[in-house]
C-alpha positions as CSV (number, residue, x, y, z in Angstrom):
1,X,-1.8,-6.5,-0.1
2,X,0.3,-5.0,2.7
3,X,3.5,-2.4,2.0
4,X,5.7,-5.0,4.2
5,X,5.4,-7.9,1.7
6,X,6.8,-10.1,-0.6
7,X,4.0,-9.5,-2.7
8,X,4.2,-6.0,-2.5
9,X,7.9,-6.2,-3.4
10,X,7.3,-8.2,-6.4
11,X,3.9,-5.8,-7.3
12,X,5.9,-2.6,-7.1
13,X,8.9,-3.3,-9.6
14,X,5.9,-5.0,-12.0
15,X,3.8,-1.9,-12.1
16,X,6.8,0.7,-11.9
17,X,8.4,-0.8,-15.2
18,X,4.8,-1.4,-17.3
19,X,3.8,2.3,-15.8
20,X,6.4,3.9,-17.4
21,X,6.4,1.8,-20.3
22,X,2.9,3.4,-21.4
23,X,4.0,6.7,-20.7
24,X,3.2,8.1,-24.5
25,X,-0.4,7.1,-24.1
26,X,-1.7,8.1,-21.1
27,X,-5.3,7.1,-21.5
28,X,-4.0,3.1,-21.3
29,X,-1.3,4.2,-18.3
30,X,-4.2,5.4,-16.0
31,X,-6.5,2.5,-17.1
32,X,-3.6,0.5,-16.2
33,X,-3.1,2.3,-13.6
34,X,-6.6,1.9,-11.9
35,X,-6.0,-2.2,-13.0
36,X,-3.4,-2.0,-10.4
37,X,-4.8,0.1,-8.0
38,X,-8.2,-2.7,-8.2
39,X,-6.1,-5.7,-8.2
40,X,-3.8,-4.2,-4.6
41,X,-7.1,-3.2,-3.1
42,X,-9.0,-6.5,-4.0
43,X,-5.9,-8.4,-2.2
44,X,-7.9,-8.3,0.9
45,X,-11.4,-8.9,-0.7
46,X,-12.3,-8.2,-4.1
47,X,-15.9,-7.7,-3.0
48,X,-15.3,-4.8,-1.5
49,X,-14.2,-3.3,-4.8
50,X,-18.3,-2.3,-5.1
51,X,-17.7,0.0,-2.5
52,X,-15.4,2.2,-4.5
53,X,-16.8,1.9,-7.2
54,X,-19.8,2.7,-6.2
55,X,-18.7,5.8,-4.5
56,X,-17.0,6.9,-7.8
57,X,-19.4,6.8,-9.9
58,X,-22.0,8.9,-7.3
59,X,-19.4,11.3,-6.7
60,X,-18.4,11.6,-10.3
61,X,-21.6,12.0,-11.5
62,X,-22.8,14.7,-8.4
63,X,-20.0,16.6,-9.5
64,X,-21.2,16.6,-13.2
65,X,-24.6,17.8,-12.3
66,X,-23.1,21.1,-10.2
67,X,-22.2,24.2,-12.1
68,X,-19.7,24.7,-9.5
69,X,-19.2,27.9,-7.6
70,X,-22.6,29.4,-8.2
71,X,-24.0,27.8,-5.0
72,X,-27.5,27.5,-6.1
73,X,-30.1,25.6,-4.1
74,X,-29.7,22.7,-6.7
75,X,-25.8,22.7,-6.6
76,X,-26.5,22.3,-2.6
77,X,-29.1,19.8,-3.0
78,X,-26.5,17.0,-5.3
79,X,-23.5,18.2,-2.6
80,X,-25.9,17.5,0.5
81,X,-27.0,14.3,-1.2
82,X,-23.6,12.9,-2.4
83,X,-22.0,13.8,0.7
84,X,-25.2,12.0,2.9
85,X,-25.3,9.0,1.1
86,X,-20.9,8.7,1.6
87,X,-21.4,9.3,5.3
88,X,-24.5,6.8,5.3
89,X,-22.0,4.3,4.1
90,X,-19.1,5.1,6.1
91,X,-21.2,5.0,9.4
92,X,-23.3,1.8,7.8
93,X,-19.8,-0.5,8.2
94,X,-18.3,1.8,10.7
95,X,-20.4,3.0,13.2
96,X,-23.7,1.1,12.7
97,X,-22.9,-1.3,16.1
98,X,-21.1,1.4,18.2
99,X,-24.1,3.3,17.6
100,X,-26.6,0.2,18.5
101,X,-24.6,-0.3,21.6
102,X,-24.4,3.4,22.7
103,X,-28.1,3.7,22.4
104,X,-29.0,0.7,24.3
105,X,-26.5,1.9,27.1
106,X,-28.8,5.0,27.4
107,X,-32.0,3.2,27.4
108,X,-30.7,0.9,29.8
109,X,-30.4,4.2,32.3
110,X,-34.3,4.6,31.9
111,X,-34.6,0.8,33.1
112,X,-35.2,-0.5,29.1
113,X,-33.1,-2.7,28.1
114,X,-34.4,-4.0,24.6
115,X,-32.7,-7.1,22.9
116,X,-31.6,-5.7,19.9
117,X,-28.9,-8.1,18.2
118,X,-25.1,-7.3,17.0
119,X,-24.8,-7.3,13.0
120,X,-21.2,-8.7,12.2
121,X,-20.3,-6.2,8.9
122,X,-16.8,-6.2,8.0
123,X,-15.0,-3.1,7.6
124,X,-13.7,-2.1,4.7
125,X,-9.9,-1.5,4.4
126,X,-9.7,2.3,4.5
127,X,-13.3,2.8,3.6
128,X,-12.6,6.5,6.5
129,X,-9.4,7.5,3.8
130,X,-11.4,7.5,0.7
131,X,-14.8,8.4,1.8
132,X,-13.1,11.9,2.7
133,X,-11.1,12.2,0.0
134,X,-14.5,11.6,-2.4
135,X,-15.9,14.3,0.2
136,X,-13.3,16.6,0.2
137,X,-13.6,16.9,-4.4
138,X,-17.7,16.8,-4.1
139,X,-17.2,20.0,-1.6
140,X,-14.3,22.1,-3.9
141,X,-16.3,21.5,-7.0
142,X,-19.3,23.2,-5.1
143,X,-17.2,25.8,-4.1
144,X,-15.6,26.1,-7.0
145,X,-12.3,25.7,-6.4
146,X,-11.9,23.2,-8.8
147,X,-14.2,22.2,-12.1
148,X,-15.7,18.7,-12.3
149,X,-13.2,16.9,-14.9
150,X,-15.4,14.8,-17.3
151,X,-12.6,12.1,-17.4
152,X,-13.8,9.4,-14.9
153,X,-10.5,7.4,-15.8
154,X,-8.6,10.2,-14.2
155,X,-11.2,10.7,-11.6
156,X,-11.9,6.7,-10.8
157,X,-7.6,6.7,-10.2
158,X,-7.8,9.8,-8.0
159,X,-10.0,7.9,-5.6
160,X,-8.5,4.2,-6.2
161,X,-4.7,5.4,-5.9
162,X,-2.9,2.2,-4.2
163,X,0.0,3.7,-2.7
164,X,-2.4,6.4,-0.8
165,X,-6.0,4.1,-1.3
166,X,-6.1,2.3,2.2
167,X,-4.4,4.8,4.9
168,X,-3.7,8.4,2.9
169,X,-2.6,11.1,2.9
170,X,-6.1,12.3,2.3
171,X,-5.3,14.4,-1.0
172,X,-7.6,17.2,-2.1
173,X,-8.5,16.8,-6.1
174,X,-7.0,20.3,-6.4
175,X,-3.2,19.1,-5.8
176,X,-3.7,14.6,-7.0
177,X,-6.3,14.8,-9.5
178,X,-4.4,17.5,-12.1
179,X,-1.6,15.0,-11.7
180,X,-3.8,12.3,-13.8
181,X,-4.6,14.0,-16.4
182,X,-0.9,15.3,-17.9
183,X,1.8,13.4,-19.6
184,X,4.6,12.4,-17.0
185,X,8.3,12.2,-18.0
186,X,10.8,9.8,-15.8
187,X,12.5,11.6,-13.3
188,X,15.8,9.8,-12.1
189,X,16.5,11.9,-9.1
190,X,12.9,11.8,-7.8
191,X,12.5,7.7,-8.4
192,X,15.7,7.4,-5.9
193,X,14.9,9.5,-3.9
194,X,11.0,7.8,-3.8
195,X,13.5,4.1,-3.0
196,X,15.2,5.9,-0.3
197,X,11.6,6.8,0.9
198,X,10.3,3.3,0.9
199,X,13.7,2.2,2.7
200,X,12.8,4.6,5.6
201,X,9.4,3.6,5.7
202,X,9.7,-0.1,6.1
203,X,12.8,0.3,8.3
204,X,10.3,2.5,10.8
205,X,7.5,-0.4,10.7
206,X,9.2,-3.2,10.7
207,X,12.4,-2.3,12.8
208,X,10.5,0.0,15.4
209,X,6.9,-0.6,15.0
210,X,7.0,-4.2,14.7
211,X,9.5,-4.8,17.3
212,X,7.7,-2.3,20.0
213,X,4.4,-3.9,19.3
214,X,6.0,-7.2,20.7
215,X,6.7,-5.5,24.1
216,X,3.1,-2.7,24.0
217,X,0.9,-6.2,23.6
218,X,1.8,-7.5,27.0
219,X,1.7,-4.5,28.9
220,X,-2.3,-4.0,27.6
221,X,-3.5,-7.3,27.2
222,X,-3.4,-7.9,31.0
223,X,-3.0,-4.2,33.0
224,X,-3.8,-5.6,36.6
225,X,-0.9,-7.1,36.1
226,X,1.8,-4.7,35.9
227,X,2.8,-1.4,38.3
228,X,1.5,1.8,37.8
229,X,4.8,2.7,36.2
230,X,5.0,0.1,33.7
231,X,1.3,1.4,32.1
232,X,3.4,4.8,31.9
233,X,6.1,2.8,30.1
234,X,3.6,0.9,28.1
235,X,1.9,4.7,27.0
236,X,5.4,5.9,26.2
237,X,6.2,3.0,23.9
238,X,2.9,3.1,22.5
239,X,3.1,6.6,20.9
240,X,6.4,5.5,19.2
241,X,4.7,2.2,17.5
242,X,1.6,4.1,16.0
243,X,4.1,7.2,15.1
244,X,6.6,4.6,13.5
245,X,3.7,1.8,12.0
246,X,1.7,5.4,10.8
247,X,4.5,7.4,9.6
248,X,6.2,4.6,7.8
249,X,3.3,3.7,6.1
250,X,3.2,7.1,4.9
251,X,6.8,7.3,3.8
252,X,6.0,4.0,1.4
253,X,3.2,5.7,-0.1
254,X,4.6,8.9,-1.0
255,X,8.2,7.2,-1.7
256,X,6.1,4.9,-4.2
257,X,4.2,7.5,-5.5
258,X,7.3,9.1,-6.3
259,X,8.5,6.1,-8.0
260,X,5.6,7.3,-10.8
261,X,6.6,10.7,-10.4
262,X,3.5,11.6,-8.6
263,X,3.6,14.0,-5.6
264,X,1.8,13.3,-2.5
265,X,1.7,15.2,0.2
266,X,3.6,15.0,3.6
267,X,1.4,13.3,6.3
268,X,4.4,14.2,9.4
269,X,6.5,16.3,10.0
270,X,8.6,14.9,12.9
271,X,5.8,15.3,15.4
272,X,8.0,14.3,18.9
273,X,10.7,17.4,18.3
274,X,7.9,19.5,18.8
275,X,7.8,22.3,21.7
276,X,3.9,22.1,22.5
277,X,1.1,20.5,21.6
278,X,-0.4,22.9,19.3
279,X,2.9,23.0,17.2
280,X,2.5,18.9,17.4
281,X,-0.7,19.1,16.2
282,X,0.5,20.6,12.9
283,X,3.2,18.2,12.5
284,X,1.1,14.7,12.8
285,X,-1.5,13.0,10.6
286,X,-0.9,16.8,8.8
287,X,-3.5,15.1,5.5
288,X,-6.3,14.8,8.0
289,X,-5.9,17.7,10.1
290,X,-6.2,19.7,7.0
291,X,-9.6,18.0,6.0
292,X,-10.6,19.4,9.2
293,X,-9.6,22.8,9.0
294,X,-11.2,23.0,5.4
295,X,-14.1,21.2,5.0
296,X,-15.8,21.5,9.4
297,X,-13.7,24.1,10.8
298,X,-13.4,27.2,8.7
299,X,-17.1,26.2,7.7
300,X,-18.0,26.3,11.5
301,X,-16.3,30.3,11.5
302,X,-12.8,28.9,12.4
303,X,-11.2,31.7,14.2
304,X,-13.2,34.7,13.1
305,X,-16.1,34.9,15.7
306,X,-14.3,35.6,18.4
307,X,-12.5,33.0,21.2
308,X,-15.0,31.5,22.4
309,X,-16.0,30.5,19.2
310,X,-13.1,29.2,18.2
311,X,-12.3,27.4,21.7
312,X,-15.5,26.1,20.7
313,X,-14.9,25.2,17.0
314,X,-11.7,23.7,18.4
315,X,-13.6,20.9,20.4
316,X,-15.6,20.1,17.8
317,X,-13.0,19.0,15.2
318,X,-11.1,17.2,17.5
319,X,-13.8,15.5,19.3
320,X,-14.9,14.4,15.9
321,X,-11.5,13.5,14.7
322,X,-11.0,10.9,17.7
323,X,-14.4,9.7,16.3
324,X,-13.5,9.5,12.6
325,X,-10.3,7.2,14.4
326,X,-13.0,4.1,15.7
327,X,-16.1,3.7,16.5
328,X,-15.8,3.4,20.8
329,X,-16.1,6.3,23.3
330,X,-12.5,6.0,23.9
331,X,-11.7,7.7,20.7
332,X,-13.6,10.2,21.5
333,X,-11.8,10.4,25.2
334,X,-8.5,10.9,22.6
335,X,-9.9,13.4,20.3
336,X,-11.2,15.7,23.3
337,X,-8.7,15.7,25.8
338,X,-6.6,16.8,23.2
339,X,-8.8,19.7,22.2
340,X,-8.7,20.4,25.5
341,X,-4.9,20.7,25.6
342,X,-5.0,23.3,22.7
343,X,-7.7,25.4,24.5
344,X,-5.1,27.3,26.0
345,X,-3.3,28.4,22.7
346,X,-6.8,29.8,22.1
347,X,-7.0,32.4,24.7
348,X,-2.5,32.7,25.0
349,X,-1.3,35.4,22.6
350,X,0.3,33.6,19.4
351,X,4.3,33.3,19.9
352,X,6.5,32.3,16.4
353,X,8.5,29.3,17.6
354,X,11.6,28.8,14.9
355,X,10.7,25.9,12.2
356,X,12.9,23.0,13.5
357,X,13.9,22.5,16.8
358,X,17.0,23.0,18.9
359,X,18.9,21.4,21.3
360,X,18.1,23.6,23.9
361,X,14.1,23.0,23.5
362,X,14.8,19.2,24.0
363,X,13.1,19.2,27.6
364,X,9.9,20.8,26.1
365,X,10.2,18.1,23.6
366,X,10.4,15.3,25.9
367,X,7.6,16.9,28.0
368,X,5.2,17.1,24.7
369,X,6.0,13.8,23.9
370,X,4.8,12.6,27.5
371,X,2.1,14.3,27.3
372,X,0.7,13.3,24.0
373,X,1.9,9.8,25.3
374,X,-0.4,9.7,27.9
375,X,-3.3,10.5,25.9
376,X,-2.7,7.7,23.5
377,X,-3.4,5.3,26.3
378,X,-7.3,6.2,25.8
379,X,-6.1,5.4,22.2
380,X,-5.1,2.0,22.8
381,X,-7.3,0.6,25.1
382,X,-9.8,-2.0,24.4
383,X,-13.2,-0.2,25.3
384,X,-14.2,1.8,28.5
385,X,-13.5,-1.1,30.7
386,X,-9.9,-1.2,30.3
387,X,-9.6,2.7,29.9
388,X,-10.6,2.4,33.4
389,X,-8.8,-0.4,34.5
390,X,-5.8,1.2,33.4
391,X,-6.5,4.2,35.2
392,X,-7.2,2.2,38.8
393,X,-3.5,1.0,38.3
394,X,-2.1,4.2,37.2
395,X,-3.8,5.7,40.5
396,X,-3.4,2.8,43.0
397,X,-0.6,0.7,42.2
398,X,2.7,0.4,42.6
399,X,5.0,3.0,41.2
400,X,8.4,1.9,42.2
401,X,9.0,-1.0,40.3
402,X,11.2,-1.1,37.9
403,X,9.2,-1.6,34.3
404,X,9.6,-4.6,32.0
405,X,11.3,-4.4,28.3
406,X,14.0,-1.6,29.1
407,X,15.5,-2.7,26.4
408,X,13.4,-1.0,23.9
409,X,15.4,1.9,24.7
410,X,17.8,1.5,22.1
411,X,15.2,1.0,19.9
412,X,13.7,4.1,20.9
413,X,16.8,6.2,21.5
414,X,18.4,5.0,17.9
415,X,15.6,5.7,15.9
416,X,15.2,9.3,17.8
417,X,18.5,10.4,17.3
418,X,18.6,9.2,13.4
419,X,15.0,11.7,13.6
420,X,16.7,14.0,15.2
421,X,19.8,14.3,12.6
422,X,17.4,14.2,9.8
423,X,14.7,16.7,11.0
424,X,15.4,19.2,8.7
425,X,14.6,17.6,5.8
426,X,11.4,15.9,4.6
427,X,12.8,12.3,6.2
428,X,15.9,11.2,7.1
429,X,17.5,9.5,4.4
430,X,16.1,12.0,1.7
431,X,19.8,13.6,1.0
432,X,22.6,11.0,1.1
433,X,25.4,13.6,0.9
434,X,28.0,10.5,1.7
435,X,30.9,8.8,-0.5
436,X,29.4,6.1,-2.5
437,X,30.3,3.2,-0.2
438,X,29.1,5.2,2.8
439,X,25.4,5.4,1.3
440,X,25.1,1.6,0.2
441,X,26.4,0.6,3.5
442,X,23.5,2.3,4.9
443,X,21.0,0.7,2.3
444,X,22.3,-2.2,2.9
445,X,22.3,-2.1,6.5
446,X,19.0,-1.3,7.0
447,X,18.2,-4.0,4.1
448,X,19.4,-6.7,6.6
449,X,17.5,-5.2,9.9
450,X,14.4,-5.2,7.5
451,X,15.3,-9.0,7.2
452,X,16.0,-10.0,10.6
453,X,13.6,-7.9,12.4
454,X,10.4,-9.8,9.9
455,X,11.7,-13.0,10.5
456,X,9.3,-13.8,13.0
457,X,6.3,-11.6,13.0
458,X,4.1,-10.4,10.8
459,X,1.6,-7.3,12.3
460,X,-0.7,-5.3,10.0
461,X,-0.2,-1.6,9.2
462,X,-2.2,-0.2,13.2
463,X,-4.4,2.4,10.7
464,X,-5.6,-0.4,8.6
465,X,-8.6,-0.5,11.3
466,X,-9.9,2.9,10.6
């Protein structure tokens, strides 16, 4: 079930009223929330629920077998077994053919050409997200950061909570799990904020991201047909598309959770108003980068073992984060290049930036956005072959040609202006200190824009493929 569908428009209010109707019965409320989450996920394919159930049971059971915090040899074995199992399932469904193709290509370099068949396996929606969330719980219990819960119902909801099940934010158990273990009271202001955030997220997805898709797809479908300037324009458009698409999903997820008085962590903080690449990665897909920082970067030594080791750890994290996004070398290239661009900040003296960009920072923000968008061409390319084709167009193609789809500038500029004005809030509509008439004009205007923009198109959220 997608957020931008009529099905979800009926599903969410139904969950909202029944959930609060059960507010005096925590166990029943959690049971209802679990059933609702399974219905939400099963809307795509009920067969894939077996994977969530398996991940839930094995992770919960493994945590109970560990003593937590003592880090004994037995605990280490239990934790390792569960992590290997979870990663093994992820690799089976997501990376099996990628590993096969890479190995066959490697053998081909030595004149060996095995005829190994391609195995067609359906990639379960959201498997990368809920697998990482389950692994974080196992590690946190092993480290003693959280005690293993015996409440299998609350833990099951933690793994399958429908707003963030498919594409995050990836939550740590220390934040999300306790919220399912205590009674909650309805808070009107929190619910209103949630509705505003859902509306803003839908606007970003339907009006901005889906519109950009109509411009981006033709440019990337046949790069050789276009000029060098057109492919640069394609990269700039795609960066806006994927940001509006994914941050729009995150806003709808966080807003939906707010309706249930459950707090999820922000996943984006206006990344295109960053003044350098380091700041951008502190504002982009925050939950994933937090996961890699706590469970990969710090265990590798973080920044405690000298600058060269810090540089190596940074490259490992970004290469893995690229691979996490997809089973193709283009994603590895995308992650690795981003890591390389962060290395100067490892060796340069640290400079504290103000929390929010000012008007004088706009040139640096635009340069950072341009660099980031150019790297995203590798993310969008359909394989190494197309990436090389695009590179050839950019190097040898015509530059003095006006790119097509320049009308997209109207959407981009309007979107960026609204975000700039609201950058001191979690999202632009969070605090609406306007007269009631003006507030409702904005709400209805957004709803009208969403309705008109969605009349002739239907596109899946980009991050559903990860």
